CHARMM internal coordinates of N, CA and C (Angstrom, degrees):
IC EDIT
DIST 1 N 1 CA 1.4576
DIST 1 CA 1 C 1.5740
ANGL 1 N 1 CA 1 C 108.25
DIST 1 C 2 N 1.2827
ANGL 1 CA 1 C 2 N 117.13
DIHE 1 N 1 CA 1 C 2 N 130.34
DIST 2 N 2 CA 1.4369
ANGL 1 C 2 N 2 CA 122.60
DIHE 1 CA 1 C 2 N 2 CA -177.23
DIST 2 CA 2 C 1.5704
ANGL 2 N 2 CA 2 C 109.74
DIHE 1 C 2 N 2 CA 2 C -105.87
DIST 2 C 3 N 1.2895
ANGL 2 CA 2 C 3 N 116.05
DIHE 2 N 2 CA 2 C 3 N 133.91
DIST 3 N 3 CA 1.4517
ANGL 2 C 3 N 3 CA 122.99
DIHE 2 CA 2 C 3 N 3 CA 179.23
DIST 3 CA 3 C 1.5337
ANGL 3 N 3 CA 3 C 108.69
DIHE 2 C 3 N 3 CA 3 C -112.67
DIST 3 C 4 N 1.2667
ANGL 3 CA 3 C 4 N 115.93
DIHE 3 N 3 CA 3 C 4 N 126.21
DIST 4 N 4 CA 1.4794
ANGL 3 C 4 N 4 CA 122.90
DIHE 3 CA 3 C 4 N 4 CA 177.00
DIST 4 CA 4 C 1.4575
ANGL 4 N 4 CA 4 C 110.15
DIHE 3 C 4 N 4 CA 4 C -98.32
DIST 4 C 5 N 1.3427
ANGL 4 CA 4 C 5 N 118.50
DIHE 4 N 4 CA 4 C 5 N 124.37
DIST 5 N 5 CA 1.4654
ANGL 4 C 5 N 5 CA 121.55
DIHE 4 CA 4 C 5 N 5 CA -179.99
DIST 5 CA 5 C 1.5137
ANGL 5 N 5 CA 5 C 106.17
DIHE 4 C 5 N 5 CA 5 C -117.85
DIST 5 C 6 N 1.3179
ANGL 5 CA 5 C 6 N 114.99
DIHE 5 N 5 CA 5 C 6 N 124.43
DIST 6 N 6 CA 1.4361
ANGL 5 C 6 N 6 CA 122.01
DIHE 5 CA 5 C 6 N 6 CA 179.37
DIST 6 CA 6 C 1.5508
ANGL 6 N 6 CA 6 C 105.82
DIHE 5 C 6 N 6 CA 6 C -98.22
DIST 6 C 7 N 1.3765
ANGL 6 CA 6 C 7 N 115.66
DIHE 6 N 6 CA 6 C 7 N 124.52
DIST 7 N 7 CA 1.4657
ANGL 6 C 7 N 7 CA 115.46
DIHE 6 CA 6 C 7 N 7 CA -179.60
DIST 7 CA 7 C 1.5086
ANGL 7 N 7 CA 7 C 113.37
DIHE 6 C 7 N 7 CA 7 C -67.20
DIST 7 C 8 N 1.2700
ANGL 7 CA 7 C 8 N 117.77
DIHE 7 N 7 CA 7 C 8 N 146.57
DIST 8 N 8 CA 1.4570
ANGL 7 C 8 N 8 CA 124.23
DIHE 7 CA 7 C 8 N 8 CA 178.95
DIST 8 CA 8 C 1.5132
ANGL 8 N 8 CA 8 C 108.69
DIHE 7 C 8 N 8 CA 8 C -74.12
DIST 8 C 9 N 1.2912
ANGL 8 CA 8 C 9 N 119.66
DIHE 8 N 8 CA 8 C 9 N 164.44
DIST 9 N 9 CA 1.4803
ANGL 8 C 9 N 9 CA 123.79
DIHE 8 CA 8 C 9 N 9 CA 177.51
DIST 9 CA 9 C 1.4994
ANGL 9 N 9 CA 9 C 109.19
DIHE 8 C 9 N 9 CA 9 C -59.91
DIST 9 C 10 N 1.3280
ANGL 9 CA 9 C 10 N 116.98
DIHE 9 N 9 CA 9 C 10 N -38.22
DIST 10 N 10 CA 1.4880
ANGL 9 C 10 N 10 CA 119.38
DIHE 9 CA 9 C 10 N 10 CA -177.65
DIST 10 CA 10 C 1.5207
ANGL 10 N 10 CA 10 C 108.88
DIHE 9 C 10 N 10 CA 10 C -64.25
DIST 10 C 11 N 1.3555
ANGL 10 CA 10 C 11 N 119.57
DIHE 10 N 10 CA 10 C 11 N -44.02
DIST 11 N 11 CA 1.4712
ANGL 10 C 11 N 11 CA 120.99
DIHE 10 CA 10 C 11 N 11 CA -179.62
DIST 11 CA 11 C 1.5807
ANGL 11 N 11 CA 11 C 110.03
DIHE 10 C 11 N 11 CA 11 C -66.08
DIST 11 C 12 N 1.3222
ANGL 11 CA 11 C 12 N 115.68
DIHE 11 N 11 CA 11 C 12 N -35.14
DIST 12 N 12 CA 1.4836
ANGL 11 C 12 N 12 CA 117.43
DIHE 11 CA 11 C 12 N 12 CA 177.93
DIST 12 CA 12 C 1.5354
ANGL 12 N 12 CA 12 C 109.56
DIHE 11 C 12 N 12 CA 12 C -63.66
DIST 12 C 13 N 1.3146
ANGL 12 CA 12 C 13 N 118.50
DIHE 12 N 12 CA 12 C 13 N -39.16
DIST 13 N 13 CA 1.4794
ANGL 12 C 13 N 13 CA 123.20
DIHE 12 CA 12 C 13 N 13 CA 178.53
DIST 13 CA 13 C 1.5133
ANGL 13 N 13 CA 13 C 109.37
DIHE 12 C 13 N 13 CA 13 C -63.74
DIST 13 C 14 N 1.3439
ANGL 13 CA 13 C 14 N 115.18
DIHE 13 N 13 CA 13 C 14 N -48.62
DIST 14 N 14 CA 1.4409
ANGL 13 C 14 N 14 CA 119.92
DIHE 13 CA 13 C 14 N 14 CA -179.41
DIST 14 CA 14 C 1.5402
ANGL 14 N 14 CA 14 C 113.73
DIHE 13 C 14 N 14 CA 14 C -60.62
DIST 14 C 15 N 1.3014
ANGL 14 CA 14 C 15 N 115.72
DIHE 14 N 14 CA 14 C 15 N -38.87
DIST 15 N 15 CA 1.4718
ANGL 14 C 15 N 15 CA 119.99
DIHE 14 CA 14 C 15 N 15 CA 177.94
DIST 15 CA 15 C 1.5683
ANGL 15 N 15 CA 15 C 110.55
DIHE 14 C 15 N 15 CA 15 C -67.97
DIST 15 C 16 N 1.3309
ANGL 15 CA 15 C 16 N 114.62
DIHE 15 N 15 CA 15 C 16 N -34.39
DIST 16 N 16 CA 1.5177
ANGL 15 C 16 N 16 CA 119.67
DIHE 15 CA 15 C 16 N 16 CA -176.30
DIST 16 CA 16 C 1.5386
ANGL 16 N 16 CA 16 C 110.14
DIHE 15 C 16 N 16 CA 16 C -71.20
DIST 16 C 17 N 1.3507
ANGL 16 CA 16 C 17 N 120.26
DIHE 16 N 16 CA 16 C 17 N -26.16
DIST 17 N 17 CA 1.4451
ANGL 16 C 17 N 17 CA 120.43
DIHE 16 CA 16 C 17 N 17 CA -173.76
DIST 17 CA 17 C 1.5124
ANGL 17 N 17 CA 17 C 111.62
DIHE 16 C 17 N 17 CA 17 C -64.03
DIST 17 C 18 N 1.3183
ANGL 17 CA 17 C 18 N 123.14
DIHE 17 N 17 CA 17 C 18 N -51.21
DIST 18 N 18 CA 1.4648
ANGL 17 C 18 N 18 CA 120.47
DIHE 17 CA 17 C 18 N 18 CA -179.48
DIST 18 CA 18 C 1.5509
ANGL 18 N 18 CA 18 C 110.93
DIHE 17 C 18 N 18 CA 18 C -68.50
DIST 18 C 19 N 1.3241
ANGL 18 CA 18 C 19 N 118.35
DIHE 18 N 18 CA 18 C 19 N -28.81
DIST 19 N 19 CA 1.4805
ANGL 18 C 19 N 19 CA 122.06
DIHE 18 CA 18 C 19 N 19 CA -178.77
DIST 19 CA 19 C 1.5582
ANGL 19 N 19 CA 19 C 108.98
DIHE 18 C 19 N 19 CA 19 C -61.20
DIST 19 C 20 N 1.3116
ANGL 19 CA 19 C 20 N 115.85
DIHE 19 N 19 CA 19 C 20 N -36.32
DIST 20 N 20 CA 1.4687
ANGL 19 C 20 N 20 CA 118.05
DIHE 19 CA 19 C 20 N 20 CA -179.99
DIST 20 CA 20 C 1.4899
ANGL 20 N 20 CA 20 C 112.32
DIHE 19 C 20 N 20 CA 20 C -64.87
DIST 20 C 21 N 1.3178
ANGL 20 CA 20 C 21 N 117.04
DIHE 20 N 20 CA 20 C 21 N -34.33
DIST 21 N 21 CA 1.4498
ANGL 20 C 21 N 21 CA 120.97
DIHE 20 CA 20 C 21 N 21 CA -178.91
DIST 21 CA 21 C 1.5662
ANGL 21 N 21 CA 21 C 112.92
DIHE 20 C 21 N 21 CA 21 C -88.85
DIST 21 C 22 N 1.3447
ANGL 21 CA 21 C 22 N 114.52
DIHE 21 N 21 CA 21 C 22 N -42.45
DIST 22 N 22 CA 1.4699
ANGL 21 C 22 N 22 CA 119.28
DIHE 21 CA 21 C 22 N 22 CA -170.69
DIST 22 CA 22 C 1.5001
ANGL 22 N 22 CA 22 C 115.74
DIHE 21 C 22 N 22 CA 22 C -106.15
DIST 22 C 23 N 1.3087
ANGL 22 CA 22 C 23 N 118.25
DIHE 22 N 22 CA 22 C 23 N -9.79
DIST 23 N 23 CA 1.4424
ANGL 22 C 23 N 23 CA 123.56
DIHE 22 CA 22 C 23 N 23 CA -177.49
DIST 23 CA 23 C 1.5699
ANGL 23 N 23 CA 23 C 109.70
DIHE 22 C 23 N 23 CA 23 C 73.55
DIST 23 C 24 N 1.2643
ANGL 23 CA 23 C 24 N 116.23
DIHE 23 N 23 CA 23 C 24 N 176.61
DIST 24 N 24 CA 1.5054
ANGL 23 C 24 N 24 CA 122.48
DIHE 23 CA 23 C 24 N 24 CA 179.37
DIST 24 CA 24 C 1.5097
ANGL 24 N 24 CA 24 C 108.63
DIHE 23 C 24 N 24 CA 24 C -67.20
DIST 24 C 25 N 1.3284
ANGL 24 CA 24 C 25 N 117.57
DIHE 24 N 24 CA 24 C 25 N 135.87
DIST 25 N 25 CA 1.5044
ANGL 24 C 25 N 25 CA 118.72
DIHE 24 CA 24 C 25 N 25 CA 179.12
DIST 25 CA 25 C 1.4869
ANGL 25 N 25 CA 25 C 109.73
DIHE 24 C 25 N 25 CA 25 C -69.64
DIST 25 C 26 N 1.3772
ANGL 25 CA 25 C 26 N 114.10
DIHE 25 N 25 CA 25 C 26 N 146.01
DIST 26 N 26 CA 1.4538
ANGL 25 C 26 N 26 CA 120.68
DIHE 25 CA 25 C 26 N 26 CA 178.89
DIST 26 CA 26 C 1.5250
ANGL 26 N 26 CA 26 C 105.81
DIHE 25 C 26 N 26 CA 26 C -106.16
DIST 26 C 27 N 1.3428
ANGL 26 CA 26 C 27 N 117.19
DIHE 26 N 26 CA 26 C 27 N 110.24
DIST 27 N 27 CA 1.4644
ANGL 26 C 27 N 27 CA 118.31
DIHE 26 CA 26 C 27 N 27 CA -176.94
DIST 27 CA 27 C 1.5294
ANGL 27 N 27 CA 27 C 109.06
DIHE 26 C 27 N 27 CA 27 C -128.71
DIST 27 C 28 N 1.3203
ANGL 27 CA 27 C 28 N 116.09
DIHE 27 N 27 CA 27 C 28 N 48.03
DIST 28 N 28 CA 1.4499
ANGL 27 C 28 N 28 CA 121.39
DIHE 27 CA 27 C 28 N 28 CA 176.49
DIST 28 CA 28 C 1.5405
ANGL 28 N 28 CA 28 C 108.99
DIHE 27 C 28 N 28 CA 28 C -78.08
DIST 28 C 29 N 1.3139
ANGL 28 CA 28 C 29 N 117.20
DIHE 28 N 28 CA 28 C 29 N 134.37
DIST 29 N 29 CA 1.4750
ANGL 28 C 29 N 29 CA 120.69
DIHE 28 CA 28 C 29 N 29 CA -179.82
DIST 29 CA 29 C 1.4923
ANGL 29 N 29 CA 29 C 110.34
DIHE 28 C 29 N 29 CA 29 C -68.89
DIST 29 C 30 N 1.3729
ANGL 29 CA 29 C 30 N 116.22
DIHE 29 N 29 CA 29 C 30 N 150.00
DIST 30 N 30 CA 1.4820
ANGL 29 C 30 N 30 CA 117.61
DIHE 29 CA 29 C 30 N 30 CA 179.04
DIST 30 CA 30 C 1.4557
ANGL 30 N 30 CA 30 C 110.17
DIHE 29 C 30 N 30 CA 30 C -109.04
DIST 30 C 31 N 1.3105
ANGL 30 CA 30 C 31 N 120.35
DIHE 30 N 30 CA 30 C 31 N 15.09
DIST 31 N 31 CA 1.4480
ANGL 30 C 31 N 31 CA 126.99
DIHE 30 CA 30 C 31 N 31 CA 175.67
DIST 31 CA 31 C 1.5760
ANGL 31 N 31 CA 31 C 113.18
DIHE 30 C 31 N 31 CA 31 C 58.86
DIST 31 C 32 N 1.3477
ANGL 31 CA 31 C 32 N 115.13
DIHE 31 N 31 CA 31 C 32 N 29.20
DIST 32 N 32 CA 1.4550
ANGL 31 C 32 N 32 CA 120.88
DIHE 31 CA 31 C 32 N 32 CA 178.36
DIST 32 CA 32 C 1.5114
ANGL 32 N 32 CA 32 C 108.38
DIHE 31 C 32 N 32 CA 32 C -134.01
DIST 32 C 33 N 1.3106
ANGL 32 CA 32 C 33 N 122.59
DIHE 32 N 32 CA 32 C 33 N 66.49
DIST 33 N 33 CA 1.4521
ANGL 32 C 33 N 33 CA 122.90
DIHE 32 CA 32 C 33 N 33 CA -174.67
DIST 33 CA 33 C 1.5642
ANGL 33 N 33 CA 33 C 112.21
DIHE 32 C 33 N 33 CA 33 C -60.68
DIST 33 C 34 N 1.3223
ANGL 33 CA 33 C 34 N 116.53
DIHE 33 N 33 CA 33 C 34 N -39.50
DIST 34 N 34 CA 1.4566
ANGL 33 C 34 N 34 CA 119.23
DIHE 33 CA 33 C 34 N 34 CA 179.68
DIST 34 CA 34 C 1.5161
ANGL 34 N 34 CA 34 C 111.38
DIHE 33 C 34 N 34 CA 34 C -65.35
DIST 34 C 35 N 1.2743
ANGL 34 CA 34 C 35 N 116.26
DIHE 34 N 34 CA 34 C 35 N -42.43
DIST 35 N 35 CA 1.5016
ANGL 34 C 35 N 35 CA 121.61
DIHE 34 CA 34 C 35 N 35 CA 177.58
DIST 35 CA 35 C 1.5719
ANGL 35 N 35 CA 35 C 109.99
DIHE 34 C 35 N 35 CA 35 C -61.62
DIST 35 C 36 N 1.2942
ANGL 35 CA 35 C 36 N 115.63
DIHE 35 N 35 CA 35 C 36 N -41.74
DIST 36 N 36 CA 1.4800
ANGL 35 C 36 N 36 CA 120.53
DIHE 35 CA 35 C 36 N 36 CA 179.24
DIST 36 CA 36 C 1.5106
ANGL 36 N 36 CA 36 C 110.73
DIHE 35 C 36 N 36 CA 36 C -65.27
DIST 36 C 37 N 1.3541
ANGL 36 CA 36 C 37 N 119.42
DIHE 36 N 36 CA 36 C 37 N -38.13
DIST 37 N 37 CA 1.4437
ANGL 36 C 37 N 37 CA 123.01
DIHE 36 CA 36 C 37 N 37 CA 176.14
DIST 37 CA 37 C 1.4896
ANGL 37 N 37 CA 37 C 112.32
DIHE 36 C 37 N 37 CA 37 C -64.23
DIST 37 C 38 N 1.3595
ANGL 37 CA 37 C 38 N 116.43
DIHE 37 N 37 CA 37 C 38 N -45.49
DIST 38 N 38 CA 1.4893
ANGL 37 C 38 N 38 CA 120.64
DIHE 37 CA 37 C 38 N 38 CA 179.66
DIST 38 CA 38 C 1.4858
ANGL 38 N 38 CA 38 C 110.31
DIHE 37 C 38 N 38 CA 38 C -66.85
DIST 38 C 39 N 1.2899
ANGL 38 CA 38 C 39 N 119.85
DIHE 38 N 38 CA 38 C 39 N -41.79
DIST 39 N 39 CA 1.4315
ANGL 38 C 39 N 39 CA 124.66
DIHE 38 CA 38 C 39 N 39 CA 178.43
DIST 39 CA 39 C 1.5858
ANGL 39 N 39 CA 39 C 110.16
DIHE 38 C 39 N 39 CA 39 C -61.13
DIST 39 C 40 N 1.3086
ANGL 39 CA 39 C 40 N 115.35
DIHE 39 N 39 CA 39 C 40 N -40.14
DIST 40 N 40 CA 1.4556
ANGL 39 C 40 N 40 CA 121.24
DIHE 39 CA 39 C 40 N 40 CA 178.74
DIST 40 CA 40 C 1.5001
ANGL 40 N 40 CA 40 C 110.86
DIHE 39 C 40 N 40 CA 40 C -63.14
DIST 40 C 41 N 1.3309
ANGL 40 CA 40 C 41 N 115.55
DIHE 40 N 40 CA 40 C 41 N -46.60
DIST 41 N 41 CA 1.4584
ANGL 40 C 41 N 41 CA 121.73
DIHE 40 CA 40 C 41 N 41 CA -177.60
DIST 41 CA 41 C 1.5403
ANGL 41 N 41 CA 41 C 108.82
DIHE 40 C 41 N 41 CA 41 C -63.61
DIST 41 C 42 N 1.3566
ANGL 41 CA 41 C 42 N 116.53
DIHE 41 N 41 CA 41 C 42 N -44.33
DIST 42 N 42 CA 1.4370
ANGL 41 C 42 N 42 CA 119.92
DIHE 41 CA 41 C 42 N 42 CA 177.68
DIST 42 CA 42 C 1.5114
ANGL 42 N 42 CA 42 C 114.75
DIHE 41 C 42 N 42 CA 42 C -61.26
DIST 42 C 43 N 1.2963
ANGL 42 CA 42 C 43 N 113.33
DIHE 42 N 42 CA 42 C 43 N -41.11
DIST 43 N 43 CA 1.4986
ANGL 42 C 43 N 43 CA 118.68
DIHE 42 CA 42 C 43 N 43 CA -176.77
DIST 43 CA 43 C 1.5349
ANGL 43 N 43 CA 43 C 112.59
DIHE 42 C 43 N 43 CA 43 C -72.06
DIST 43 C 44 N 1.3474
ANGL 43 CA 43 C 44 N 115.48
DIHE 43 N 43 CA 43 C 44 N -17.98
DIST 44 N 44 CA 1.5077
ANGL 43 C 44 N 44 CA 117.78
DIHE 43 CA 43 C 44 N 44 CA 177.93
DIST 44 CA 44 C 1.5406
ANGL 44 N 44 CA 44 C 109.91
DIHE 43 C 44 N 44 CA 44 C -68.64
DIST 44 C 45 N 1.2550
ANGL 44 CA 44 C 45 N 118.08
DIHE 44 N 44 CA 44 C 45 N -31.56
DIST 45 N 45 CA 1.4823
ANGL 44 C 45 N 45 CA 122.89
DIHE 44 CA 44 C 45 N 45 CA -169.61
DIST 45 CA 45 C 1.5251
ANGL 45 N 45 CA 45 C 114.00
DIHE 44 C 45 N 45 CA 45 C -98.53
DIST 45 C 46 N 1.2848
ANGL 45 CA 45 C 46 N 120.23
DIHE 45 N 45 CA 45 C 46 N -9.15
DIST 46 N 46 CA 1.4644
ANGL 45 C 46 N 46 CA 121.40
DIHE 45 CA 45 C 46 N 46 CA -172.77
DIST 46 CA 46 C 1.5376
ANGL 46 N 46 CA 46 C 111.21
DIHE 45 C 46 N 46 CA 46 C -154.60
DIST 46 C 47 N 1.2976
ANGL 46 CA 46 C 47 N 117.93
DIHE 46 N 46 CA 46 C 47 N 176.59
DIST 47 N 47 CA 1.4359
ANGL 46 C 47 N 47 CA 122.62
DIHE 46 CA 46 C 47 N 47 CA -179.61
DIST 47 CA 47 C 1.5217
ANGL 47 N 47 CA 47 C 110.48
DIHE 46 C 47 N 47 CA 47 C -69.86
DIST 47 C 48 N 1.3098
ANGL 47 CA 47 C 48 N 117.87
DIHE 47 N 47 CA 47 C 48 N 162.91
DIST 48 N 48 CA 1.4578
ANGL 47 C 48 N 48 CA 122.91
DIHE 47 CA 47 C 48 N 48 CA 178.64
DIST 48 CA 48 C 1.4742
ANGL 48 N 48 CA 48 C 112.82
DIHE 47 C 48 N 48 CA 48 C -57.94
DIST 48 C 49 N 1.3183
ANGL 48 CA 48 C 49 N 117.33
DIHE 48 N 48 CA 48 C 49 N -43.43
DIST 49 N 49 CA 1.4692
ANGL 48 C 49 N 49 CA 122.40
DIHE 48 CA 48 C 49 N 49 CA -178.76
DIST 49 CA 49 C 1.5332
ANGL 49 N 49 CA 49 C 109.21
DIHE 48 C 49 N 49 CA 49 C -60.78
DIST 49 C 50 N 1.3187
ANGL 49 CA 49 C 50 N 117.23
DIHE 49 N 49 CA 49 C 50 N -51.47
DIST 50 N 50 CA 1.4235
ANGL 49 C 50 N 50 CA 119.61
DIHE 49 CA 49 C 50 N 50 CA -178.30
DIST 50 CA 50 C 1.5228
ANGL 50 N 50 CA 50 C 113.32
DIHE 49 C 50 N 50 CA 50 C -67.24
DIST 50 C 51 N 1.3189
ANGL 50 CA 50 C 51 N 117.53
DIHE 50 N 50 CA 50 C 51 N -38.15
DIST 51 N 51 CA 1.4926
ANGL 50 C 51 N 51 CA 119.58
DIHE 50 CA 50 C 51 N 51 CA 177.95
DIST 51 CA 51 C 1.5056
ANGL 51 N 51 CA 51 C 113.01
DIHE 50 C 51 N 51 CA 51 C -65.43
DIST 51 C 52 N 1.3974
ANGL 51 CA 51 C 52 N 116.17
DIHE 51 N 51 CA 51 C 52 N -36.80
DIST 52 N 52 CA 1.4561
ANGL 51 C 52 N 52 CA 119.30
DIHE 51 CA 51 C 52 N 52 CA 175.13
DIST 52 CA 52 C 1.5076
ANGL 52 N 52 CA 52 C 112.30
DIHE 51 C 52 N 52 CA 52 C -66.27
DIST 52 C 53 N 1.3418
ANGL 52 CA 52 C 53 N 117.20
DIHE 52 N 52 CA 52 C 53 N -40.68
DIST 53 N 53 CA 1.4687
ANGL 52 C 53 N 53 CA 120.46
DIHE 52 CA 52 C 53 N 53 CA 176.05
DIST 53 CA 53 C 1.5561
ANGL 53 N 53 CA 53 C 110.79
DIHE 52 C 53 N 53 CA 53 C -60.66
DIST 53 C 54 N 1.3475
ANGL 53 CA 53 C 54 N 114.23
DIHE 53 N 53 CA 53 C 54 N -46.75
DIST 54 N 54 CA 1.4580
ANGL 53 C 54 N 54 CA 119.19
DIHE 53 CA 53 C 54 N 54 CA 179.82
DIST 54 CA 54 C 1.4747
ANGL 54 N 54 CA 54 C 112.57
DIHE 53 C 54 N 54 CA 54 C -59.92
DIST 54 C 55 N 1.3309
ANGL 54 CA 54 C 55 N 114.11
DIHE 54 N 54 CA 54 C 55 N -41.57
DIST 55 N 55 CA 1.5016
ANGL 54 C 55 N 55 CA 119.13
DIHE 54 CA 54 C 55 N 55 CA -177.92
DIST 55 CA 55 C 1.5190
ANGL 55 N 55 CA 55 C 109.06
DIHE 54 C 55 N 55 CA 55 C -65.76
DIST 55 C 56 N 1.3174
ANGL 55 CA 55 C 56 N 117.19
DIHE 55 N 55 CA 55 C 56 N -43.40
DIST 56 N 56 CA 1.4663
ANGL 55 C 56 N 56 CA 120.76
DIHE 55 CA 55 C 56 N 56 CA -176.45
DIST 56 CA 56 C 1.5591
ANGL 56 N 56 CA 56 C 111.23
DIHE 55 C 56 N 56 CA 56 C -68.05
DIST 56 C 57 N 1.3505
ANGL 56 CA 56 C 57 N 116.44
DIHE 56 N 56 CA 56 C 57 N -36.69
DIST 57 N 57 CA 1.4598
ANGL 56 C 57 N 57 CA 119.30
DIHE 56 CA 56 C 57 N 57 CA 175.67
DIST 57 CA 57 C 1.5648
ANGL 57 N 57 CA 57 C 110.92
DIHE 56 C 57 N 57 CA 57 C -66.62
DIST 57 C 58 N 1.3093
ANGL 57 CA 57 C 58 N 114.06
DIHE 57 N 57 CA 57 C 58 N -39.80
DIST 58 N 58 CA 1.4860
ANGL 57 C 58 N 58 CA 118.72
DIHE 57 CA 57 C 58 N 58 CA 179.69
DIST 58 CA 58 C 1.5539
ANGL 58 N 58 CA 58 C 108.64
DIHE 57 C 58 N 58 CA 58 C -62.00
DIST 58 C 59 N 1.3280
ANGL 58 CA 58 C 59 N 117.84
DIHE 58 N 58 CA 58 C 59 N -44.98
DIST 59 N 59 CA 1.4775
ANGL 58 C 59 N 59 CA 121.75
DIHE 58 CA 58 C 59 N 59 CA 178.91
DIST 59 CA 59 C 1.5218
ANGL 59 N 59 CA 59 C 109.24
DIHE 58 C 59 N 59 CA 59 C -63.70
DIST 59 C 60 N 1.3173
ANGL 59 CA 59 C 60 N 118.67
DIHE 59 N 59 CA 59 C 60 N -44.29
DIST 60 N 60 CA 1.4752
ANGL 59 C 60 N 60 CA 120.91
DIHE 59 CA 59 C 60 N 60 CA -178.31
DIST 60 CA 60 C 1.5206
ANGL 60 N 60 CA 60 C 110.42
DIHE 59 C 60 N 60 CA 60 C -64.70
DIST 60 C 61 N 1.3328
ANGL 60 CA 60 C 61 N 118.35
DIHE 60 N 60 CA 60 C 61 N -38.65
DIST 61 N 61 CA 1.4447
ANGL 60 C 61 N 61 CA 120.50
DIHE 60 CA 60 C 61 N 61 CA -179.94
DIST 61 CA 61 C 1.4800
ANGL 61 N 61 CA 61 C 114.35
DIHE 60 C 61 N 61 CA 61 C -65.48
DIST 61 C 62 N 1.3447
ANGL 61 CA 61 C 62 N 116.17
DIHE 61 N 61 CA 61 C 62 N -41.08
DIST 62 N 62 CA 1.4478
ANGL 61 C 62 N 62 CA 118.61
DIHE 61 CA 61 C 62 N 62 CA -174.33
DIST 62 CA 62 C 1.5470
ANGL 62 N 62 CA 62 C 114.99
DIHE 61 C 62 N 62 CA 62 C -99.37
DIST 62 C 63 N 1.3259
ANGL 62 CA 62 C 63 N 117.71
DIHE 62 N 62 CA 62 C 63 N 1.85
DIST 63 N 63 CA 1.4584
ANGL 62 C 63 N 63 CA 119.07
DIHE 62 CA 62 C 63 N 63 CA 174.94
DIST 63 CA 63 C 1.5161
ANGL 63 N 63 CA 63 C 112.18
DIHE 62 C 63 N 63 CA 63 C -86.70
DIST 63 C 64 N 1.2694
ANGL 63 CA 63 C 64 N 116.34
DIHE 63 N 63 CA 63 C 64 N -21.88
DIST 64 N 64 CA 1.5126
ANGL 63 C 64 N 64 CA 120.09
DIHE 63 CA 63 C 64 N 64 CA -179.25
DIST 64 CA 64 C 1.4727
ANGL 64 N 64 CA 64 C 112.24
DIHE 63 C 64 N 64 CA 64 C -65.62
END
COOR INIT
IC SEED 1 N 1 CA 1 C
IC BUILD
């Protein structure tokens, strides 16, 4: 059974607020779910710069 929910005018306004500042989110998959998982785990423990470096070194080490 499918339920259709129509957003209220209030919810439409609330959704529009961040779009004016941040634009529409881009959530296209990159066809690398394992890489996304590893990158997420690395980013939890350190800054973006360091997690990106660690991820790139990990890829370089195991691609050879």
